[in-house]
N, C-alpha and C positions, 0 to 999 in steps of 0.2 A: 315429200314431192308432191303434193298433192299434181294428177292427173286433168284433162280435164274432163264437167262436167255431166259429161253420158255416164247414166245409169250401168251398171257393173255390168258387164255381162253376162248372158244369161239365165237372167233376170227374166221371166216372160211368163205368159196363163199361160199356162198346161193343162186339154183336161183329162181331165183320169183317166189313167188306165183300163182294159176294156181288162171283164171279170177272165184270168186265166193266159190275158197273151204274157210280155216284160213289159212294165214299165218306161214311158221315154225316162229317160232320166237328165237329154237335154242340152246345152254343146254345139259345140257342129263336130262331130267322129264317128267315128266305124259303131254301123251299126249289128248288136251283139243280140245272139242267141238267152235263153236260163244258163247254160254253163260258160259265157265269157265269150264263144266262138264266133268270128263273122257271119253273118249272113242267117243267124235266126234269130231275130229281132229290132226294134228300133229299142237301143238299148245303151247304155253305156256300160263299159267291163269289170265284170261280175268285183263287189269288194272285197274283203275284210281284212281281220282287224280294227284297229283304229278307223275315224274319219276319215276322206282320204286317201287310205290303199287300199291298190289295187289290183287285182289276181293277174290279169296281163298288163303287158302294154302294150297299145296295137300305134306303128312305126311306119308313114306313107310317106314317098317323095327320094330324087336320088338322095341328099346329104345324109339323113336322119337313117334313110336303111344302112343306105354303105359304111357312113361311121358304128352304127351298131353291130354290124357283121364282123368291124375288124374291133368291136374291142373286145377281149378276151371274158373278160366281166360281167357278157352278154350273155346269156343264154335264149336262143333261138326255140321257137315252140314249132313257125310254120312260115314258110317265105312265098308270096306272090307274087309272080313277073311275067308278065308279055313274051313275046319272041327276043322285041327289040332290047329288053330291057336284058334280060339274060344275059346276051352278047353285051352290054357293056360291066356286068359285072364280071362275067370269063376275063375278058380286060383289064379289069382290077383287081382279082383275085387269083395266083396258081388253083385255091384251093376253097370251094367256098365252105359253112364250117356247115350247112345245112343244106339238104335238096328242096329246091325251087317246086311247086308247080307251076307247067308252064302256062298261063290262060289270056283270054282275050279281056281288053281292059277294059268292057262292059262288068266282065264280071269283077274287078273291084271297083267299079263306077256304082254295084249295087251295093254295095257296101261301104262306101261316103255318102257325103252330103254331095250334092250337087257342084257345090264350089270346088269341093278338095280336089288340087291339083296332088295328082300322085304317080304320074310319072312314070305308071309300069309299074309298080315295085309299093306292097304293102307287106310287112312284117307286122310277128307276135311274139314278143317276147320276154321274160322272166322282169320284173323290175330290178332294179335295181338296188342294192344296199343303202341302207340309210342310216351314216356313219354316225359314231359318237362325239357330242364338242372336247370334251379329251382329247380324241384324236388330231385334231387339228395340233397343224404347228406353227412352234414361239413365231413366225413373223407372220404370218399369216391375214388373207385379206377377205373379208368374207362382206356376203351381204342377207340382211337379214327383212325380209322382205313384210311386213304388216297388215296383212286381208287382201293383200295383190288378189282378186276376184278374174279380171281378165285375161282365159291362156293366153291369146295373141300380148298382148304385154309382159305375160313372166315370159312366155316362153322366149321375145323378141330381149328381155332382159338375161335367160340365160344367153345367146350368142354372144352378148357384149363380155358379161361375165365372163364364158370360157376364153376371150381373146385379151380379156386383159389378165388371163390367167387366179382366177381367182378361186378360192382353195374352197367354199363350200355357199354354197345357200339357204339362211336358214329360215323354217317356212310352219304353218302353223296345220296340225293336220285336220283343222275344219275355215270354211274360207277361203280354202285354197285351190285350185284346181290344181287334175290330175295331173303327174307327168306321161303326156299321152296324145294323140291323136294331130286338133289342134296345137296342140301347146308345144309340141313335137315338133310339129314340119314349122313352123315359129322358128323355134329353139334352132332349124339348121341341123342339129347332129353336135350342138353343143350338151348335150345330156349326161355321151358319152364323156365327159370333157369336167361339171361342175357337177361336184353329187350336191341332194337337196338333203340337211336336214330336217327331219321329219319333227316337230316337236306338239306337244298338245297342249305349254303353255307359253305365247313367247315371251312376258314376263321372265319367266323363270328363269328361261332358255337365257335371255340376256342378261339376267344378273349371273347364270354360272358361267356367261363369257367375261364380265368384268370381273369376275372371281379370277378369272382366267390372264387379266390382264389387257384383256381387248379395253382397247376403247372404243366406245359408240357415239357418231354422232349421224344425229339425225339433221334428215333432208326434211327443212318445213317453210313454207315461203314466207311467215312472218318471224323466223330466227331470228337472233340479233345480232347474230355477225355474218358475213360473206360466210365463204365457201374457205379461198384462198387463204383467208387471214387468223384461219386457223387452227393454228399449229398438229399435224399431223405427224403421228408417229404405228408401227406395226409393234403387237398384232393388233388390225386395225378392221370394225364392223361401219358399215356403211347401211344406216336404216331408211327404208324406203312405206311409205303411205298408200295407203288401201286409192284405187280412182276416186276423183271427185271429196270426199273427203279427208284426206290428210292421215296424221300418224292421232294412234288411241292416246288419252291423257295420260295412262298408264307408259303406255310405250311411252312417249315424250320422256316422265318422270323414269323411266333406264337409262335414256342417253348420259352420254358423259360428257358433248356438248349439241347444238345445237345450230344448223347452218343455214344460208337459204341460197342460194343461183341466186345474183339478180342479172338480169339481162338487161340489154341496153336497148332495143328497141320494143315496136310498139305491143306486145304479146308478153308476157311476163309468166306465166306458166305456160309449165310444159308437159307434153302425158309425161305419162312416168318414165316407160321404157328412156326417153331422153334425155334425162335427169339422170336414170343412170349412170346413160354413157359417158354424158360431163360431168358426172362425180367423182369415176373410177380414173377416168382421162385425169381431172386431178389429183386425185391418191396418190394413181401409183407417179407420180409426177412427186411430187411431195413427202412420199412415205414409200418412196422404193426402193 
């Protein structure tokens, strides 16, 4: 399902980094130094392994930080909190998994972009592991994201996926935002409940899902039938296309079905995160 025709977020013109300085990798998020730690320059978390992998995830804001602190699978590295935020945390947790650094709000402000709403909290954590497709349950509902690049959109999709008990989100290592910063804030804690299965080749991953019995329904504004007219059964995967471009040709060919969301109003296209919410609601009722 396509979204607004604006270019993907993050595709802006950048000046070359000065020699000897950490490069700026773009996107709204914390400022990092060479070791991937906040405060050492304007860059993204250090990446390790395949493209899209990160060495440290940065979470800020009440819901992302609280959900991560309550997730035993998360390994916290550093917690920064203002006095007021620390008091709120002590009201929420009997024992914090990491001792916080009590700071003034401005110390967190300096690590984030000006429009970041951190609510007095910033947490560095290890990224969560990426499960294998073979580990998915037999009745799983998953989302497959085909090069959706806007971290706000992906974060909103994660939040909705958590609300509908989605088992996993399958996405590529390239052409996808990392699970940190703006994405994590937009997900509002959803990252702790919906794992990402990060793959190198989406078409091959879709074949692996089909081999496991998944029905893969691609959302396309030109789909031959409305989503409500297609019989749905689990295991089920809903396939969502990139902003402005929709599903790539090979992705379309790997789908079991193509479906559209019929809109009765004057506007016929939806932002991809809104389309995901509608499709998940329909799928949960039809194949729940």
